[in-house]
NUMI-755782 format. One record per residue (C-alpha): x, y, z. Coordinates in Angstrom, 2 decimals, always signed. Layout:
NUMI-755782
NODE	X	Y	Z
...
//
This chain:
NUMI-755782
NODE	+25.13	+19.50	+40.80
NODE	+27.28	+18.95	+38.34
NODE	+26.78	+15.03	+39.76
NODE	+22.94	+14.96	+39.76
NODE	+23.25	+15.36	+36.24
NODE	+25.58	+12.85	+35.36
NODE	+22.74	+10.72	+37.61
NODE	+19.88	+12.26	+35.93
NODE	+21.60	+12.19	+32.30
NODE	+22.67	+7.97	+33.35
NODE	+19.67	+6.39	+32.97
NODE	+18.77	+7.84	+30.19
NODE	+22.06	+6.78	+28.24
NODE	+21.77	+3.45	+29.83
NODE	+18.13	+3.25	+28.87
NODE	+19.62	+4.27	+25.38
NODE	+21.89	+1.27	+24.84
NODE	+20.03	-0.71	+25.33
NODE	+16.78	-0.05	+22.69
NODE	+19.58	+0.47	+20.26
NODE	+20.88	-3.35	+21.49
NODE	+17.42	-5.19	+21.84
NODE	+15.78	-3.26	+18.76
NODE	+19.20	-3.47	+16.76
NODE	+19.44	-7.79	+17.83
NODE	+16.26	-8.18	+15.87
NODE	+16.44	-8.77	+12.62
NODE	+12.72	-10.03	+10.87
NODE	+12.97	-13.42	+9.59
NODE	+9.98	-14.22	+7.29
NODE	+10.85	-16.33	+5.41
NODE	+8.19	-18.67	+6.57
NODE	+5.69	-16.77	+4.66
NODE	+7.76	-19.34	+1.52
NODE	+5.90	-20.84	-0.52
NODE	+2.11	-19.50	+0.62
NODE	-0.54	-18.43	-1.83
NODE	-2.94	-15.58	-1.60
NODE	-6.15	-15.48	-3.48
NODE	-6.20	-11.57	-3.99
NODE	-10.07	-9.30	-4.96
NODE	-7.52	-6.40	-7.36
NODE	-9.97	-3.50	-7.64
NODE	-9.61	-0.24	-9.13
NODE	-12.20	+2.37	-10.01
NODE	-10.63	+5.49	-11.84
NODE	-11.60	+7.43	-15.19
NODE	-9.77	+7.57	-18.39
NODE	-9.26	+9.30	-22.40
NODE	-7.98	+5.88	-24.21
NODE	-12.25	+5.59	-25.49
NODE	-13.00	+9.10	-25.84
NODE	-12.59	+10.65	-28.76
NODE	-12.21	+14.56	-26.86
NODE	-9.71	+12.75	-24.65
NODE	-12.49	+13.80	-21.96
NODE	-12.26	+11.87	-18.59
NODE	-14.74	+8.59	-17.94
NODE	-15.07	+6.95	-15.27
NODE	-13.86	+2.98	-15.41
NODE	-13.82	+0.38	-13.19
NODE	-11.59	-2.80	-13.15
NODE	-11.55	-6.32	-10.71
NODE	-9.08	-8.81	-10.90
NODE	-8.63	-11.99	-9.10
NODE	-4.66	-12.27	-8.93
NODE	-2.50	-15.35	-7.30
NODE	+0.57	-14.37	-5.30
NODE	+2.85	-16.81	-4.42
NODE	+5.56	-15.69	-1.79
NODE	+8.63	-17.00	-3.29
NODE	+12.35	-15.55	-0.89
NODE	+12.38	-13.72	+1.99
NODE	+15.62	-11.15	+0.67
NODE	+17.57	-10.10	+3.57
NODE	+20.69	-9.07	+1.64
NODE	+19.96	-5.53	+2.36
NODE	+18.54	-4.97	+5.85
NODE	+17.29	-1.95	+5.75
NODE	+15.31	-2.42	+2.69
NODE	+13.97	-6.13	+3.51
NODE	+11.27	-8.24	+0.60
NODE	+9.16	-11.40	-0.16
NODE	+9.90	-11.43	-3.39
NODE	+6.90	-12.94	-4.92
NODE	+5.13	-13.91	-7.98
NODE	+1.16	-13.35	-9.66
NODE	-0.26	-14.85	-11.49
NODE	-3.93	-13.79	-13.00
NODE	-6.26	-14.24	-16.10
NODE	-7.57	-11.66	-18.45
NODE	-10.24	-14.33	-21.31
NODE	-7.69	-16.78	-22.40
NODE	-4.52	-14.79	-21.45
NODE	-2.47	-15.58	-17.76
NODE	-0.74	-12.88	-17.23
NODE	+2.70	-13.88	-14.71
NODE	+4.74	-11.03	-13.21
NODE	+7.11	-11.15	-10.23
NODE	+6.45	-8.58	-7.76
NODE	+8.32	-7.11	-4.19
NODE	+6.88	-6.16	-0.80
NODE	+9.29	-4.93	+0.95
NODE	+8.39	-4.41	+4.81
NODE	+8.07	-1.36	+6.21
NODE	+7.84	-3.01	+9.76
NODE	+5.95	-5.49	+12.01
NODE	+6.09	-8.91	+13.35
NODE	+6.12	-11.91	+11.82
NODE	+2.68	-13.09	+12.06
NODE	+1.79	-9.19	+11.25
NODE	+3.58	-6.27	+9.21
NODE	+2.83	-4.03	+7.06
NODE	+4.76	-3.43	+3.26
NODE	+5.04	-1.05	-0.09
NODE	+4.90	-1.87	-3.03
NODE	+5.98	-0.11	-6.18
NODE	+4.99	-2.11	-9.67
NODE	+7.28	+0.10	-12.74
NODE	+5.82	-1.05	-16.54
NODE	+3.11	-0.28	-18.95
NODE	+0.82	+0.43	-16.06
NODE	+2.85	+1.89	-12.70
NODE	+1.02	+0.31	-9.56
NODE	+1.31	+1.65	-6.14
NODE	+0.24	+0.60	-2.45
NODE	+1.19	-0.48	+1.06
NODE	-1.34	-3.52	+3.06
NODE	-1.04	-4.83	+6.46
NODE	-1.17	-8.84	+6.02
NODE	-1.28	-10.59	+9.45
NODE	-1.27	-14.24	+9.72
NODE	-3.65	-16.59	+12.33
NODE	-1.47	-19.36	+14.53
NODE	+1.78	-19.84	+14.02
NODE	+4.38	-19.17	+11.11
NODE	+5.22	-22.64	+11.22
NODE	+1.94	-23.82	+11.32
NODE	-0.33	-21.05	+9.87
NODE	-4.11	-21.01	+9.83
NODE	-4.97	-18.07	+8.37
NODE	-3.98	-14.73	+6.36
NODE	-5.51	-12.22	+5.58
NODE	-3.84	-9.38	+3.19
NODE	-5.74	-5.60	+3.61
NODE	-3.89	-2.54	+1.04
NODE	-3.68	+0.41	+2.83
NODE	-4.14	+3.10	+0.06
NODE	-2.91	+2.82	-3.31
NODE	-2.74	+3.14	-7.31
NODE	-2.22	+2.96	-10.46
NODE	-1.53	+4.63	-13.66
NODE	-0.89	+4.15	-17.78
NODE	+0.09	+6.94	-20.34
NODE	-0.46	+6.43	-23.88
NODE	+3.03	+4.95	-24.85
NODE	+2.57	+6.39	-28.31
NODE	+2.86	+10.44	-27.58
NODE	+3.45	+11.41	-31.03
NODE	-0.30	+10.65	-32.07
NODE	-2.04	+9.91	-28.59
NODE	-0.81	+11.98	-25.77
NODE	-3.87	+12.57	-23.90
NODE	-4.41	+8.90	-23.92
NODE	-4.01	+7.47	-20.41
NODE	-5.87	+5.71	-17.61
NODE	-5.21	+6.28	-13.61
NODE	-7.07	+5.08	-10.98
NODE	-7.45	+4.31	-6.94
NODE	-6.91	+0.84	-6.00
NODE	-7.53	-1.81	-3.09
NODE	-6.38	-5.52	-3.21
NODE	-7.91	-7.64	-0.05
NODE	-7.89	-11.66	-0.11
NODE	-6.64	-14.27	+2.27
NODE	-3.85	-17.21	+1.63
NODE	-5.85	-19.72	+0.44
NODE	-3.80	-23.60	-0.54
NODE	-2.25	-24.53	-2.77
NODE	-4.68	-27.67	-3.88
NODE	-7.09	-24.79	-4.00
NODE	-6.23	-23.08	-6.48
NODE	-7.49	-23.00	-10.31
NODE	-5.48	-25.20	-13.80
NODE	-4.01	-22.64	-15.11
NODE	-2.01	-20.67	-12.46
NODE	+1.76	-23.33	-11.88
NODE	+2.45	-24.77	-9.00
//
């Protein structure tokens, strides 16, 4: 009876060791995305209390075009690998530039999911899927699509405007764009 249990457990232990070895031996390498540009459509719909003297929530929406450049693949911490990106947008004549980290959660070099949290005056968070076609060395096209997201902002003056805030759900979609098609105001 004992030898039968050993024969049943033995293959299971061997399978676990093999899976662990192959699962940890392959480290994800997204360095092929460095230098790539995305043109993204950012849409947010929600509520705000800034413009209403009674602070009753009113619907609001925001649309903005963003240009995102992947600048680095950071693997310093194997448990928290991320794509470091520079984000550029324009509102009227004002140009905004931010650094954004897209935390790698899983997938392959050409099809993976990410998580992003941005803290600042406006807080943003989302998960997204990035899919590429071709090979990592020669990307033919790529798509960026959020799976869900949020944005919110609270009054920076809690004394005189404690109830002023904006909150919304967001979607971000877009595709790879060549550097030659960037608008002139985006630094290359």
